ROTOR-17477 format. One line per 10 residues: number of its first residue (from 1); for each residue x, y, z of C-alpha. Coordinates in steps of 0.05 Angstrom, whole numbers, always signed. Example, Ala and Ser with C-alpha at 12.3 -4.5 7.8 and 13.67 -1.06 7.14 Angstrom:
BEGIN
1) +246,-90,+156 | +273,-21,+143
END
This chain:
BEGIN
1) +1303,+4062,+2058 | +1318,+4099,+2124 | +1335,+4172,+2118 | +1404,+4163,+2148 | +1423,+4114,+2093 | +1397,+4162,+2040 | +1436,+4219,+2073 | +1500,+4179,+2077 | +1494,+4156,+2005 | +1486,+4228,+1983
11) +1550,+4249,+2019 | +1594,+4190,+2001 | +1569,+4168,+1933 | +1610,+4219,+1894 | +1672,+4196,+1931 | +1669,+4122,+1914 | +1717,+4095,+1862 | +1675,+4061,+1808 | +1674,+3986,+1815 | +1706,+3988,+1884
21) +1689,+3996,+1958 | +1745,+4046,+1966 | +1728,+4118,+1980 | +1770,+4164,+1937 | +1816,+4208,+1977 | +1810,+4165,+2039 | +1875,+4128,+2024 | +1920,+4189,+2025 | +1989,+4161,+2014 | +1973,+4092,+2043
31) +1995,+4053,+1980 | +2065,+4082,+1988 | +2065,+4066,+2062 | +2043,+3995,+2047 | +2097,+3987,+1994 | +2152,+4012,+2040 | +2135,+3963,+2096 | +2124,+3905,+2049 | +2190,+3920,+2015 | +2224,+3920,+2083
41) +2195,+3851,+2099 | +2212,+3825,+2030 | +2283,+3853,+2033 | +2293,+3817,+2099 | +2268,+3753,+2067 | +2309,+3758,+2003 | +2374,+3775,+2040 | +2365,+3715,+2085 | +2344,+3664,+2033 | +2405,+3621,+2043
51) +2403,+3625,+2119 | +2333,+3636,+2146 | +2279,+3689,+2143 | +2275,+3739,+2199 | +2209,+3773,+2181 | +2157,+3741,+2137 | +2088,+3755,+2110 | +2054,+3690,+2089 | +1993,+3722,+2057 | +1991,+3718,+1981
61) +2006,+3786,+1951 | +1940,+3789,+1915 | +1902,+3779,+1980 | +1939,+3829,+2024 | +1903,+3886,+2058 | +1921,+3958,+2040 | +1910,+3980,+2112 | +1938,+3923,+2155 | +2005,+3889,+2144 | +2011,+3825,+2183
71) +2080,+3796,+2192 | +2115,+3747,+2237 | +2183,+3731,+2262 | +2214,+3666,+2241 | +2237,+3656,+2313 | +2171,+3661,+2351 | +2208,+3666,+2417 | +2227,+3737,+2396 | +2154,+3761,+2389 | +2147,+3787,+2460
81) +2216,+3820,+2458 | +2197,+3853,+2391 | +2133,+3881,+2420 | +2166,+3905,+2484 | +2224,+3938,+2447 | +2176,+3969,+2397 | +2134,+3997,+2455 | +2197,+4028,+2486 | +2212,+4059,+2418 | +2142,+4090,+2417
91) +2113,+4041,+2367 | +2048,+4016,+2397 | +1991,+3969,+2378 | +2034,+3922,+2336 | +2009,+3858,+2367 | +1976,+3814,+2315 | +1904,+3789,+2317 | +1894,+3737,+2371 | +1872,+3684,+2320 | +1933,+3695,+2276
101) +1988,+3718,+2323 | +2052,+3752,+2301 | +2050,+3826,+2289 | +2006,+3873,+2250 | +2023,+3943,+2226 | +1960,+3984,+2215 | +1971,+4042,+2168 | +1904,+4076,+2167 | +1894,+4147,+2141 | +1924,+4183,+2200
111) +1990,+4146,+2196 | +2043,+4197,+2173 | +2101,+4174,+2131 | +2148,+4188,+2190 | +2111,+4133,+2229 | +2122,+4083,+2173 | +2196,+4103,+2170 | +2202,+4095,+2245 | +2174,+4025,+2241 | +2220,+4005,+2184
121) +2281,+4034,+2221 | +2261,+3996,+2284 | +2250,+3931,+2246 | +2318,+3939,+2213 | +2355,+3952,+2279 | +2316,+3896,+2315 | +2336,+3847,+2261 | +2410,+3867,+2265 | +2409,+3859,+2341 | +2373,+3792,+2341
131) +2393,+3755,+2278
END
């Protein structure tokens, strides 16, 4: 085994959560961030059940990432406007993966709660303006 692998294992082994690939302490408050954004998407969906959904996340809850939250707009013609308006609001890198499309909010370790709140506020106001 190469020395770099042995060295890395020595540093990170104590930090791994047993039975998982997650490094303890690396998540910070990410689960709360994830829940806030998912709740915002779900709230949009549940309020619009009788009409139509504005935001949606088609990935089964058990298969969702804890770091990336993909979502889409029911009206795909609004995708570009969403990304442009988000950029003007200082919310960058929300464009979804090229193979999936839509949007993707990445909430890695450095994402402060204020950033999550800004995204939720923007999504709420964008929905009100465009629904």
